[in-house]
N, C-alpha and C positions, 0 to 999 in steps of 0.2 A: 873209432870212439872207444875209449876205455870203459870198463864196467862201472867206474864211479862217475864218469862224465854226465850221464843222464841225471843222476841224483844231484850233482852239483848244479845242473841247469834248473832242476825243480826248486832247490834252495834259493837260487838267485831270483826266480820268478816270485817266490813267496816273499822275499825281502822287498821286492819292488812294489808289491801290493800292500804290504804292511805299512810302509812309510807314510802314505797319505792319511792313515787312520786318525792320528792325533789331530790334524788340522780339520778333518771332517767332523770329529766329535766337538771341537771347539765352536765350529760354525753353527752346529745344531742347537746350542744352548742359547735360549732367549735371554737378552740382557735384562737385569732387574730394573724396576722403575726408579728414576732419580728422586731424591727427596724433594717434596713440594709439588710433585706431579700427580699424586694420588687423589682420591676423592676428598673434597673439603679444602683443597689448596686454593690459593688466591685466584689463579687463572683457570680457565677451562682446560682440562687435560684430555687429550685424544684417547679414545677407547682403543685399547690394544686388541689386535686381532688374535684369535686363538693360535697358539704355537703349532706349527706343522710338526707332527711326530717325526722324530729322526729315524732314519733307517737303522736297523740293528747293525752293530759293528760286525766286523768279520768274525767268523768262528772256525774252529779247526780241531783236528785231533792228531795224535801221534801214537802209533802202536809199536811195541818192541817185544820180541820174543827170542830166546836163545836156549840152546841145549848142548851139553858136552858129555861125552862118554869116554871111559878109559878102561883098560883091562883086556878082556877077551875080545872086545871090539872097540876101536877108537873112532869117535865121531864128533863132529862139531857142526853146528847149524845156527843160523840166526835169520830173523825176519824183521824188516823195518818197513813201516807204511805210514804215510801222512796224507791228510786231506785238508783242504782249505775251501771256505765258502765266503764270498764277499759280495753283498748286495751292491748293485750299481744303479738300479732304477726300481720303480714300483713293479713288483712281480718279476724282476730280473736279478740274476746273480752270476758271478764268475765262480766256476767250480774247477778245482785242480786236485788231482790224486797222483801219488807216486808210491811205488813199492819196490822192494828188493828182497828176494828170497835166495838163500844159499844153504846148501846141505852137502856135506862131504864125509865120506868114510875114510879114515886115515890108517886103520889097521884091521885085519892082517894085510890087506892090500889097499892102496889109495884109489878111490873112485868117487867122482862127483855124483851127487844124487839130484841136485837142482841148482840152477844158476839163472835166475830170471829177473829182468828189470822191466818195469812197466810204468809209463807216464801218460796221463790224459789230462787235458785242460781245455776249457771253453765255456761259453755262456749258456745259461738257461733263461728263457724269457716266456713267462705266462702271457698268452694272448687273450684268454678268457679265464673265468674262474676255474675251469676244468680242462684246459688245453695248454700245451707247452711246446715250444720249439727249442731243440737242443742242437748244439754244434760242438764237436769234439775234434781236437787235433791229438793224435796218439802216437806213441813210440813204444816198440816192444823189442826186447832181445831175450832169447831163451836158448841157451847153449845145449840143453838136453834135447829140445825139439829141433835143434839145428837151424834156428832162426837167428842169423847173424844180426839182422836189423829189419824192422818193418815200420814204415811211416804210413799212417792212415788218417784220412779225413772223413768224418761221419756227420751227417745232418739228418734230422728227423722231426716229425710233428705228430703229437699223439696226446694221450690222456694223462692228466695230472690231478690226483685227488689228495687233499691235504686238510688235516684238522689239528692245529697246533695244541689246542686245549686237551685233546685226547692223545696227542703224541703219535699221530698217524700220518704217513706220507707215502704215496705210491706214484711212480711214473711208469707208463707202459707206452713206448714210442717206437713205431715202425720207422725205418729210414733207409737211406742209401749211403754207400761209402765207396771211396776210391783209395787204393793203397799201392805202395811200391815196396818190395821186399828183396833182401839178399839172403839166400839160403845156403846152407853148408853142404849141398849136394846138387847134382844137375836136375833142374826143374824149370818150369815156366816162371820167369821173373818179369821185371818191368811193371808198368802201371796196369792194374786190373780193377774191375768194378764188381760190386756185389750189392745185395739187399739183405735185410734182416730186421731185427728189432732189439731194443734195449729196455730192460726192466730194472727198477730199483725200488726197494721197499724198506721202510723203517717203521717199527712199532715199539712204543714205550709200554712195557708191561706194568710197571709201577714206578715209584720214585727212584729206584736204584737200578732196575733191570730193563734191558731193551734187547731187541733182536733186529738184525739187518740182513738184507740180501740184495745182490746185484747179479744180473745175468745178461750177457750179450751174445747174440748169434748172428753169423754172417754166412751167406752162400753166394758163390760167384754166379754171375750171369753166364749161361751157356756152358758151365762146367760144374762138375760135382764137388769142387773144393769147398769145404766147410770149416768154420772156426767157432769155438765156444770159449768164452771166458766167464767164469762164475765164482761167486764167493758168498759165504754165509757166516754170520757171527752172532755170538751171544755175549753181551757186555753187562757187567755188574759194577756200578760205581761205589767205591769205598768212601770217597769224599767228592765234592762237586767237581774236582779236577783230576782225580786219580781213581782208576778202577782196574779190573782184570777182564780179560777177553779170551774166549775160545773161538778160533777162526778155522774155517774149512775152505780150501780153494780147489777148483777143478778146472783144468784147461785142456782143450782138445783141438787137435789139428788133423784134418783128414789127409792132408798132403805131406807125407813123410816117406823116407826111403823104404823099400820092401823089407818086411819082417821087423820093422822098427816100431816100438810102441808109439801110439799116437795120442797119448794123454798123460797128464801129470796131475796128481792129487796130493795135497798137503794139508795135514791137520796140525795145528799149532796152538799154543797157549802162551799168554804173556801179559804185560802191563799195557794199560790204555790210559792216555792222557788227553784231556780236553781243555781248550782255551778259547 
């Protein structure tokens, strides 16, 4: 699989879920009463039932950051991330996230600093006002951590607190996962199982600023192998659709070759788009 193939897959999934939106929006609009059928018309008019509130249309975001340096040191880097949320039932929504991070020093000697692709997609379903079930299918490739590919399936049930009026949303979900990975060094491969938890937080500070955080931890059954994927961001909206964002990522893998760094952290800034 080429580095761009997972991103192409994510774009394809996004287009597939966007196409039914127009039809869904048209179905949710109640037709207007025909002339002569309102109160005072010659015949008895049936009383219209209250319109069922339409589910919110899909929402999403796109983040883009880039940096270039020349002179005593040559460097180029860019980060692209996208998110999609599309409700499919009362309390249920399809969630998809994809990101690609690349950093490379080109002078005085060429060396990659990061090359990471991550994709996650699956449903969230609230079972009660404060509980949620999540399912995620995930793909990861990280050349610096020598992960050629990792396919993982996660499922969990836990806490969900949300207040739309105050702009607050928190998920804290313990769960189980199975995964299969191809590593760039001799190590245990094949299907493996683990347990851990997933946390996601978003808080609106005011009409323009908000903060977000996500954290996922996994530990294998019977083995000390651990994995952490986390991110935090501060977003300021300039217009309803365009803003700026400061983003921090921290990724950790306990299973790496001897003397090899087992973590990667990235601090970046760029543009943030919402739709």
